[in-house]
N, C-alpha and C positions, 0 to 999 in steps of 0.2 A: 504494500500500500504506500502511496506517495505521502511524504511528510506534509503535514498541515502547515504550509509555509506562512500563511496569514497569522495563525496562532503563534508560530515561532517569532514572527516580527513583532507582534503585540507584546509578547513576553520579554523579548529583548529590549523593548523600549520602556518597560516599566521602571520606575524609579525605586530602587531598593534601598538606597541610602547607605551610609557608612556604618550604621548600627549593627548590621548583620555580623560583622566580624567580632563585635563586642557582646553579642548575645550569648548568654551562658550555655555551655554544652551540657545538657542533661541526658541521662541514659534513655529516657523516653520523650518523644515529642508527639503531640496530637496533630490531627489533620489541619486544624486551623493555624497552628503555629508553623507547620511545614509550608502551608500555602504562602506564607509571608516571606519565606527565605529560599524556596526551592530553586528559583532561577537566579539567585544572588551570586555575586562574585566569590570565587574560591569555595563554592558549595557543590558537592556531588551527591545527588540522590541516586542510590544504587538499588535498582529493581532486581531481586535475586530469585524470581520465580523459576520453577523447573517442572518439567513434565512428571518426573518421578514423585516429587513431593506434592505438587499442587495440581497436576493435570493441566498445567499451563506452560507454554513454550515461548520462544522469542516472537513467534507470530502473534500470540495473544498479547504480548507486551506491545507490539506495534498497533494493535487494535485499540489500545487504551491504557495509558499509564499516567502517573503523577507528572505534571508538567516539568520538563527539563530532565527527567530521570533517564539514566542509561541502564542498559540491561547486562547482567552477568549471570549466566546460568549456574546456580549453586552446585548442581551435580556435575555438569559437563566441563566447566571452565577451569578446574584445577584448584578449587578451594580446599580440597581434601585429596589424599593420595594413599595408595597402598605402600606401606613401608614394612620391609622384612616379612611380607606375607600377611600383614594385618591391614584390613581395609579401613578407610575413613580417617587416616591419621593426618597430623599437621605436615604439609609438604615442606621440602627444603626451603630455607629462608630466601635464597636467591630466586627461586621460581615464584615465590609469593611476591617478592619485590617487583618482578617483571609483570605479573598479573595485575597488581594493584596500580602500579605506575601507568600501565597501558589503559587503565580505566579513567585516566585523567586525575588521579589522586596523588597529590604531592605531600610533602611532610607537613604542610600547614593547612591542607584542605579540610574543610568541615564535611564529614560524611554523614548522611542520613540513610540508613538501610530501610528499604521499603519491600518487605516480603509481600506475597499475595495476601496472606492473612486470613484465610478461611477457617483455620483451626490451629491448635497448639503446635502440631507438627510443622506447619508452615512457618509459624513464628520462630520455631527452633532453627530454621534456616538462617534467619536474621541474627539470632543470638550466637550461633556458631561463627558467622562472619564477624560479628562484633567482637567475640572473644579472640578471634584470630588477629584482628587489628590491634586489640589491646596487648596481646602477647608480643606483637611486633613493635610495641611502644607508641602506637598512635592513639591519642586520647580524645581527639576531636571527632567523636563518633556517637551517634544516637540511633535509636530504632523508632520507626513510625508505629505507634501503638495502634493495633488493629489493621495495619498494613494498607495496601492499596484498596482492599475491600471496604475498609472504613472511610478512606478518603473519598471513594466514589459514591458513598451512601447519600451524601448531600449534593443534590444536583446543582447547587450554586457553585460547586467546585468542579468545573469541567475537566475531564481527562484530556490528555494530549495524544494524538495519533501520530504514527510514523516512528521511525527509529533514529536515534541520535548516535553519532560517532564521536567519542571523546577525543580530545587533544591530549596525547600522552604526556606524562610528566615523570620526573625522577622521584622515586620513592625509596628512601633509605631506612631500613628497619633498625631498631635498637632492641634486640631480643631480651625479653624479660624471663630469664630462665627460672626465676622464683615462682612463676605461674605454672610451670610444667610439673607434672606428677609422674613419677616412675613406678615400676612394679615394686621396688624396694620401699618407696614411700607408702604404698598401699599396704604392704606387708607389716610395716611398723604400726600403721593405724589399726590393723587387725589385732596385732599383739597388744596394743594399748586398750583395746576393747571399746572403741567408739569412733565417731566422726565420719562414718561411711554412710552415704545416702544414695540409694538406688532409685533412679528416676524412670525405670521401665514400668510397663504394665504389671499388674499384680500377678498375672499368670506366669510371666517370665521371671519375676522376682521369686516366686514360690518354687520355681522349677517344674511347674506343671507343663509348660510349653517352652521350647527353645527357639530362639531366633536363628535364622540361617547364617548370620555372620559370626555366630559363636559355635564352638565345638563341643561344649558341655552345658548341660542345663543346671540352673541354680544361681546362687548369688554369693556374696562375700560374707563370711561369718561376722555377726554383729551389725550388719547393715540394717538401716531403716528404709522403708519404702514410701516414696511420694511419687505416685504416677504423674507423668507429664501432663495429663489431661486435667489435673486438679489446679494447675497454676494459672489458667486463663478462664475467663468467665464463660461458663457453659461450653468449655472446650473450644471456644472461638478464638478470635485474634486479639482480643483485648485482655491485657494483664489484669489480674485481680489486684485489689487495693493492698496497700501495706498492711492494714489491719486484718484483712481476710487472709493474707499470706501468713501473718503471725499466728493466726488461729490454726491454719492448716499444719504448719510446722510443729506447733504445740501438740496437736492431735496425733501427729506421726511420731511424737517423742523425740524430736530433733531440737535441741537447744538453739535458739536463734542467734546467740553470740559465740557459740563454741566453734572450734576448728572443725572444718568439714572437708571431705573429699567427695565430690559429685561424680557419679559414673552411671553408665547405661550399657548399651551394646557397643556403640561405636563413637560415642562422644557427640551425638546429635541431640538426643533428648536431654542429656545432662547439661548441655550448654544453656538450655532454658532454665534448668534448676540452678545452675551457677549464677545466671543473670538475676533470677528472682532473689536468691539469698545474698549475693554480693552487691548487686547494683540497686535493688529496690529496698531490701531490708538493711543493707549497709554493713553486712558482716565481712570484714576485710580478711578474715581467716579462712574463707572458702576458696578452694581450688578445684579444678576439674581434671579428672584422669582421662586424658585424650584416648589412650588405647582401650580403656574400659574392658568389658567382658570379652570383646573380640580378641584382645591381646592376652588377657589373663587366662582365659579358658584354653588357649592353645598350648600352654605348658602344663602337662599332667601332674607335675610336681607341686603346682600351686594349689592350695586347698580351696574348695568350694563347698557350700552347703546347699542341700535341696530339701526344703521343708516338706514339699509334697512330691513323693516318688511313686509314679504310676508307670507301669510297663505296658506297652502296646504289643509286646511280643506274645 
């Protein structure tokens, strides 16, 4: 589809003012706030919808997206990689620098990630990209609460059609190794008897069912379970309030201010858990285990527990 050149011209002519650069960068922005800055200088709105997660592709992006947003497929474009046989891992830093710079994101660019936002799984695409940028030392990043779905709900906020091609910039990472969690870190947490939070569905946590990305069913000893779907309103694209999240963590037996390691199958679901605990609840002692059960389960010497053991043989 041809780019809506008239809309582009109108947007380019809007007076955005110098205040955009001074606007505080918060973990979440709503649709109204994004409308005011989306086409501003040194701002990149990153549409990360993908067929596998959202049933949406680059063609759907071209049919309608947040004005001035560029598209990067969360699944296909290299945000995650298979490392040592483990799927969904953090790619090499140099590859991420190339990917991010190629999207027109420089060291000082303000990034707003706009997932499709139909459900919590879709929002986890945004939190995983958000976590990646934070690991690389880039703090000027936010997530559109509710995603493009919420943005489009108000017809006074028209979507833009066509595809945009970003002007590449140089992006230089400053890796925060303290955010990364190893198998040894997990083993120490297990030995200490706490701090592990499993963000998978209850049937996977219990060991009743096994995800295809893992080789053994079950979870980590001592882990608490907070299913991904609990963290957004009605399993949609809008995050629950701080108060509601506090109640959920209390119900799950997870102290809101204690050191935690978030995990799931491949570091997708748990990125949403990390975001909720670290960025919304403000617990700076929360880290995410990138390898999660996909890595842990591949080593038969590493212990797992299976609260529900049912054989189909």
